[in-house]
N, C-alpha and C positions, 0 to 999 in steps of 0.2 A: 402526459406520460413522457419520461425522459428517453431520448435516443441513447444508444450505446456510447456514441461519441461524447454526448453531454455528460453522461454518468462518469465516464473516464476522466473528463475534464474537471468536473467538480471534485472527484476523488483526489486527483492530483493536486488541486488547489488546497483541499483540506490538509493533505499530507505536507504541503509546503508551508501552510500556516502553522501546523503543529511543529514543523522543524525550526521555525523562528523562535528565538529565545528572547523574551522581553523582560528586562529587569525593572519591575515596577517600584516606584518610590513608596516609602512608608509615610503615607499622607498624614497619618495620625501624629507624626512627629512635627509637622509643619508649624502649627500654632504654638506648641510648647517651645520649639526651638526659637521661634520669632520672639516670644516673650523672654526666653532665657538670655537672648542677646541684649535686649533692652535692660534686663535686670543686671546683667554683668556690667554694662556701661554705667548704670546708676551706681552700682557698688564701687566701681573703680573711681568714678567721679567723686563720690563722698569720701573714700579713703584718701584720695589725693588732697582733698581739702583739710581733712583731719591731720594729715602728716605735716601740714604747714603750721600747726599750732605750736610754735616753739617759744612763746613768751606769754606772760600773763595778759599783756595788751592784746595780742592776737586772739587769745582765748575769749577775752571779754567782747571783742568784735564779733567773733563767731557766735557767742551767746546772743548778742543783739540781732545778728542775722537770723538765727533760729527763731527768735520771737517774732520778728517782722515777717519772715517767710511763712511761718505757721499761720498767722492771721490772713495773709494773702491767699494761701492754699484753701482755707476753709470758708472764705467769703467776707472777711473783714470784721472788725470789732463792732458790735452793736452799740447803740447809745445807752448810757446809764439813765434809767428812768426811775420814778418813785417806786420803792419796794412795796408800799402799802402793807407793811408788816402788821400782823395781828396775832396775839396769843389768845387762844380760844378756851383752853382748859388745861388742867394739870393733874398729876397724881404723884404721890410720894412713896418711895420705897427706902429700905434701909441703906443709908449712905448717899442717896441721890434723889433728886426730884426730876420728873419728866414734864416739860411743858409742850403742849400740842399747839403748833403755830402754822400759819400760812403767810406767804409773801409772793410777790410777782417778779419774776426775773425779767419779763417784758410785759408791757401793758396787757392785762387780761390773761397772761399765762401763769396759772397759780401753781405754786410749789408747796406741797405739804411736808412738814418736817417735825421731828421730835428733838427737843433740846434737853440734854442730860446735864443737870447742874449738881455738882458735889454739895453735900450738906454737912460733911464732917471735916472739911478743910476750909481754909480762909482764902478769899480772893486776894489779888488777881490770879486767875488760873491760866495755864496754857490752854489754847483753844485747838480742838482737833475737828476737822471736817471729815466725817466718815462717809465714804462713797460706796454705793452698793454694786455688787456683782449682779449678774442677770437672774436674780430671783424673781419669780412671778409676783410674790408678795412684798417685794422691795425691802423697805426698812424693817419689816416685821420678820424677816428670815431669821431662823434660830441662831446661826453662828454670828450674824451681824448684831443682833441684840446682845449676845454675850460679850462681844468685843466692846460695844458702846457702854454697857454696864460696867465691864471691867475697867475701862479707862476712867469712867466717872468715879468709881470706887477708889481709884488711884489718884484722884485729884485733878482730872482734866474736864473742862467743859466741852461737851461733844455735841455737834450738830449733825444729825442724820436726816437726809432728805430723800424723797423718792425721785429717782431719775425718770426721764422720759420713758413711758410705756410700761412702768412697773408699779406695783402696789396701788396706792390711791391715784396714780397717774396712768393707769391702764386706759388706753384710748380706744381699744376695740374689745370691750367687755362682752361676756356672754349676756344674752338678753335677761335683764333683771338681776344679773350677777355682778361679781367683783373682778374675778380673774379673767384673763384674755380668752377670747374665742379663737385666736390665732394659734399657730403651732408652738410658739415659744416667745420669750421676751426678746430674743434676737429679732424675730419677725416684727414685733411691735416697734423696734427701732428702724428696721430696714424698709418696711412698707412705706411709711411716710418719708423716710430718708431719700428714697428715689424721687419722690415727688418734689422734695426740696431742691434736688439737683436741677430739675427743669428750670426753676426760677433763679438759679445761680447761688442757691444757699446750700447748706450741708447739715446733716445730723450732727457732725462734729462740732460745728459752731453752736448749735442749739445746746448740746450737752455741756460744752465747756463754759458757755455763758451762764447756764444754770448753776454750775459749780462756782464761778466767780461771784455771782450775786449772793450765793449761799455763804461764801467767804466774807462778803460784805456784812451780812447779818451777824456772823460769828465775831468778826473783828470789832463791830460796834457795840457788842454786849458790854455793859458796865463792869461785869466781873471777869472779863477776859483781858489778858495782857496782849495787845496787838503785835508786840515784838516776838511773841512765842506762838505763832500759828503753824499748824501742821496739817497735812492731809494723809489719809491712808484709805485703803480699800482693797477688796479681794476681787480677782478676775476682772470683769468689766469695771469694777470700782478701782482696781489697781490701774487699769488703763486710763480711767478718768482722772486719777491722781497724776498720771503722766501728762495728760492734756493740760491739766491745771498748772502743772509745773512749768510747761512751756509758755503759758499765757500770762501768768501772774507772778510777779516777783516778791510777793509778801510772805511766801512760805519760809519758815525758819527751819523746817525739816520735812521729810517725806518718807513714807514707807509704802512700797509697792508690793503687794502680795499677789502672786500668780497672775499678774497683768499680762497683756500681750507685749511682753518685752522681747519681741522677735522682729528683726528687721525683715522687710519685704524683699528688698534687693540685697541678698546676702550671698555668702560663699556657698557654692553648690546649690544654687536656686533650684527648687523642686516645683515645677509648674503645676498648678497655677499659683503656688506660693501661699503665704499665710493670709489669705483673704478672710475676712470675718464680717461682722454686721456693720451697718453703714457708717457709724461714727468712727470705727477703727480703721477704715480704709481711706488713707490720705490721698485725695484725688490729685493727679498730675504731680505727685511728689518725686517720682523717679527722675524725670528730666532735669530737675534742679538739685539732685543729689541730697534730698531730704528723706529721712526715714524715721521709724518709731523711736529708736534710741536717741535721736536728736532731741526728742521731747524732754529728756532728762538732763541734757547738757546745761541749760540755764540754771539748774539747781546748784551746781558747783560754785563755791566750795562748801555749801551748807550740808548738813548731815543727810545722807541718803541711804536707805536700806532697801535692797531688792531681794525678795523672797520668791522661791520657785518650787513648784512640785516637779520632782524629777520624772514623774510619770507623764507629765504633760506633753512630752515629745512624741508619745504614741497614744495618748488618751484624750487630749483636748485640742492642742495646737498642732502644728505641722512637725515633720521629722527634724526640721532645722531649729526647733524651739530652743533646746538647751545649747546646742553648738553655737547658734547665732547669738543667744543671750550672753553666754560666757565670753565669746569673742568681743562683743560690744561693751560688756562690763569692763574688760581689761583696757579697752581704749579710753573709756571714761575715767577709770582709775588712774591712768597715766596723767590725765588732765588734773585730777585731784592732787596727785603727787607734785606736779609742776607748780600748783598753787599752795603747796605746803600743807595739804589737808588730807593726806593719805589715810589717816585714821577715821575720817568722817564718812567713808563709803564702805558699805558691807554687802556681801552676797551670802545667802544661806539657802539651803535646799531641804526639803523633806521628801522621803521616798514614797509618801502616801499620796493618794489621788488628789485631784483638783478640788480643794475646799479650804475655807478658813478654819483649819484644824486648831486644836488646842496648842500644839507646838508653835504654829505660826502666830497665833494670838499672843502667846507669851513672849515671842521674839519682838513683836511690835511694842509690847509694854516695856520690855527691857531697853529697847532702843530709845523710846521717847523719855523714859526715866533718866537715861544718861544725858541726853542732849537738851531736853526741855525742863527737867527738874534738877539736873545737876547731881543726881544720885548715883551711887555705885551701880554698875551695870551687870551685876551678878545674876544668878538664876532668879527669876520672879515667877511665883505661882499666880494663877488667875484667882482674883478675889471671888467670893461667892456670888453666883449669878443665878437668875431664875427667869426663864423665858415666858413672856407675856402672850396671851392670845392676840391674834392680829387686830381684833376689834378694839382692844385696849389702847392700841397705838394709833388708831385712826383719828385723824383730825376732824373729818367730816362725819355726818350721821350715817351715810351709806357706804363710805369707803371709796368714793370716786369723785375727784375734783370737778369733773364736768357736770355731774348731777348735783353735787353739793354746793359748788361755788360758781357754776357757769363758766368754768375755765375755757380758754381757747385751747385748741389742739395744734399739733405740728402741721396738720393739713391746713388749718386756718392760716398759719404763718406762711405756708407755701403759696396759698392763694393771694395773700396780701403782698408777697414779694414778687409775684408774677407781673411783669411789665404789661402795659397796654399793647394791643395789636399794632404792629407798625403799619404806617400808611403806604410806604413804598416797598416793592419787592426787594429781597436781599440781593446782594452781589455775590458772585461766585466765590470771592475771597472770604466772605463771611462763612460760607459752607465749609470751605477748606480749613478755616481757622478752628471752627467748632469741632470738626471731625479729625483734625490734625492728620491729613492724608499723607501717605508716602508719595514721593515723586512718581508721576505717571510713567507707565511702561507701555511700549507699543510693539513689543516683539511678537511675531507670529507664533501661534501655538505649535507644539511639536506633536506629530502623529506617532503614537507608540505602536499601534496595531490597527488592522482593519479586517473585518470579517463580513461575509454576506449574511443577510437575514431576510425575513419576509418583506418583499417589496422595497427593500432598501439595503444599503450597507451601513454598518455601524463602525465608526472609527473612534478609538480611544485617544483622546488628546490631553495634553496638559499645557499650562501656560505659566510662565514665571511672573509672580505678582509683586514680590518684595524679596528682600534677602532671606533665604532659607524657606520661602513660601512658594509652593507650586500648587495650582488649582487643577483638579482633574475634571474632565467632561466627556460625555459621549455625544458624538456628532452623528445624527441620523440623516443619511444622504439618500434622497429618493431615487429610485431607478428612473422614474419619469418626473423629472423636476419641472414644476410649473413656474415659468419665468415671472408670472404675475404674483406669485406667492412670496412672502418675506422669509428671511432668515429669522427664526424664532429662537431667541436666547431665553431659556427657562431656568428659574431657580425657585425651589420650594423647600419648606422646612424638613421634609423627609429625605431630601438629598436627591441626587441625579438618578438613583436606582428606583425611585418610586414608580415611574411610569415607563420603564424601559422594555418590559417583556412583550412577546407577541400578543397582539390584540389589545394592548394597553395604549395609553395616550400618545407616547412618542411614535410608536409604530403607526398608529392610526393617522397621525398628522403627516408622517412621511408618505403614507399610502395616498394621501390627497395632494401630494406634490410639495409639501412644506419641508424645508430643511430645518431640522431642530438641533439645537445645541443645548443639552441639559447639563448644567454646571453645578459644582459644589463650591461653596465659599467657606471661609474659615469658621470652624465649629459645626459645620453642617455635613451630613453624609459621610463620605470617606475622609473628610477633613475634621471629623470629630476627634478631639485630642485623646491620646492614650491616657490610661489611668496613672496617676502619680505613684511614686514610691511611698512606702510607709504603711502603717497600720490601716487595715480596711476602714476603720471608723473614720479616719481622716481622709484616706485616699478616695473612697467611694463618695463621701459627702461632698468632696471638692471636684469630682469628675462631672461637673455640671456646666452648662452654658452660663449660669449666673456667676459662678466662681471665676470663670475665664473673663467674663464681662467686667467684674470688679478689678481683676488683675490688670486688664487692659487699661481701665481708667486710671489706676494708680501709676501705671507706667507711661501714661500720657498718650496712648493710642486707643481711643474708644473702639470697641469691637464692631460697632456699626460702621465706623470709618474704615476699618480693615476690610469689611465686606464690600463697601463701596469701591475700595481699591481693587478688589478681586474682580468685581463686575466690570469696572472700567478696563482692566487688563484684558478681559475676554472680548469686550466689544471692540476695542482698538486692535487687538490681535487678529480677530476674525476678519477685519477689513482687509488684511493682507494675506490671509490664508487662501491657497489656490481654489479650494472647493467653495469658498464663501465670498470671495472678492467681488465687490460691486453690488452685493445684494442689499436690498432694503432691510434694515434691522428693526425688529420689534422686540422689546424687552418685556417678558411676562414673569410676574412674581406672585407668590401666594403667601398668606399668613403674615407673620411678623417680618418676613423678608421684603415686604412691599416698601418698608421705610428705606433701607439702603438702595432699593431699586429706583425709587423716586428721586433720591439724591443723585444717583448716578445719571439719571436722565437729565437732571438739571445742569449737570456739569459736562455732559458729552452730547454735542449736537449730532453725532453719528447715530444716536438712537432716535429713530424717526417716529416711533409711537410707543406708548407704554400701556400695558394691561395689568392692573393690580386687583387681585382677587382676595376678598375677605381680610383686607388690611385695615389698619388704624386710620381714622380720618384726620386726626389732629393730636398734637402733643397736649394742647391746652385742655382737651376734654379729660385727660388723665387727672386733672385737678378737680373734676366734678364729682368724683366718687371716692369713698373710703378705700374700697378694694377693687383692684383692676386686674387685667389679664395680660398686660404688656410685659415682655421680658426685660431684664436689666440691660441687655445689650442695646436697647433702643432708648434708654434714658441718657441723654447727652447733657453734660454740665452746662448750664446757662443757655440752653438752646433757645428758650423763649425770649431771650434778650436779642437774639439774632434772626430767628425765623421760625415759622411753623410749617407744617406740611402743606396747607393750602397756599402759602407763599411760594413754595417750590413749583406749584402748578403754573404760576405766572412766569417763572423762569423758563419752564419748558415750552410755553406758548410760542408760536402757534401750533406746535406739534401736539398730536392728540393724546389725551390720557383717558382711559376708561377705568372707573372705580366700580368694580363689580362686587355686589354683596358686601358693602363696607361694614366694618366692625366698630362697635362702640368701645368705650374704655374697659368694659367688663368682658369683652370678647364676644358678646352676643351681637346679633345684627343691629346695626345702627338704624335710627329713625331716618328714613330717606329724605324727608323734608328738612330735617336738621342738617343732614349731610350736604344737601344741595345749597342750603343757606351758607354753610361754611365755605363752599367753593363758588359762591355767587359771583365773585369778581373774575372768575377764570372761565372764559367762554370756550376754551379748548377741552374742558372736562365734561365727560358724560358719565352719569351715575345710573347704574342698572341694578335691579333687585337680585338677580340670580348670580351665583358664583362664577359661572361661565368657564370653569376649569375643565373643559371638555374639548374634544376634537372639532365639533361643529362650530363652536364660537371661536376658538383659537385659530382655526384654519381660515376664518373669514377676516382676520385682522389686516 
């Protein structure tokens, strides 16, 4: 029972606390502002380079730079290997014949394709590579069939192939079925695309190489004029045409329909920006001033048509789609003008939604007629077309190249590309290089406010982690601090508010004498980013950890690395904070935040032990399964060439690491024997069965 004096004292303290006015930061702006700064720098860097293109010689040098930089960004040009091309069957329709064929873009990676050959015109024909948008049934999608038939009826030899994850190349089919069991064709690209990243490869490289080898098939056809090769496609197929234009100089013309003609680092960047599926996200392109419109620069001065759906800026892509596209088109048009070819580049729009509509198809016909057939470019109607059933276009018996031809999959390629486990532990420099960490900060946290609670005081702290980034935390200060107990720095996926309330984890730990600092790192808790501007279809679908992870990769600062930076700022800052100075520091992390926590421990000797609950055991095990539960933020480009998680344990040694309830690649509990085998060379690691995310276990660390 309180005495009258105690009651008056507490009342006065409460009034004083209420009288203080604390201006709290909008933490939801921190990650968007950080990325906006990086995007602005990339935009200005690229604009400065383009402004220097004052002669044909400088333009040609820039085009060469684009081609070389593109290959460096996506993982390098693969080796040309035998195509092993086979035509398996054919059927004929009025004005054209369709041959069903397969070939291999890489050894064992089978590409199914339909070759449309005109029968009412005489060769040699212009050759058109038709690239698919993200239709689940690939080359059998209705508007794509119509365009291929229309081009064939107009005298073009057309090769239409299934891209990765679509049509007969669906790699995650429903049991006994044809179409994907995943949520979309985008996911068919991105799920293995992340796994390729681990091995230093990319879905971009896979996709563009498939297109280049398909162009090899087309160019070698005896009825094709190899000097009149073109590519076109809708949506993702338009983007693949852009990728091909950057990689291959054989195209005589290109028509991009509703492709991702939106620069990522653009004016008025709207975080997280125009992230998309894996092959459209150009990793680490921002720091070198490279962006999506650069893909089209090597085409100049050859004929180029860019078609857009005006609705795409609020229906498909980001709010910057049209403004960015129009701005970049004008920059490229100036280059065409400098090269004396202003009439060879065109932009056109349709007000209708995102689709290869009749109008866009006829614009492609007219453009190719002018530049590949040398005919008048007036209005051209679509020839008579008739859509075939999917099965009619199948090359294999069951409509799946893995079942029908034993094709390899993108996951197979990722496994082949993964380097062997290194013998020696990595150096700290390798970690910093892969994560591209910001310079270390050692400033003490700022106390914003402090209030009493049950058995402890709770202080609201924040620490500066990077330019425009401040991380918040709650510090639970025991009334009876046990000097033998550590300072426990905690980070968990639900954020710092998860265990703050009376009777919950942080209070329970403080009651046992443990000082607890529960922190938020970028993208977590109060540092979750605000929703972007724009139509909810875009804004809500991009208000995700995945979208921000891709954006961070494109801008050269992996989100996992940003989280490591935040943790290091806290550990180093708390070492000089009055309430926590000279305390033994234990870092405890749960779920997917165990990855940045382990990296932080490997880099910071001030962390004296680490407790990791329900975390991933190894990056390499993510290549053991088709479907996994690891977030994009923890997929680091080329990480397996530098280190794996067990390697970090050796860097932490002799400091203690506890892996509690470790998780396998699918998010379920890992086999403990296998986990112990992974960490067999690290004597400082203890692996236990239970999660241990409770006061009894954490207080004993």
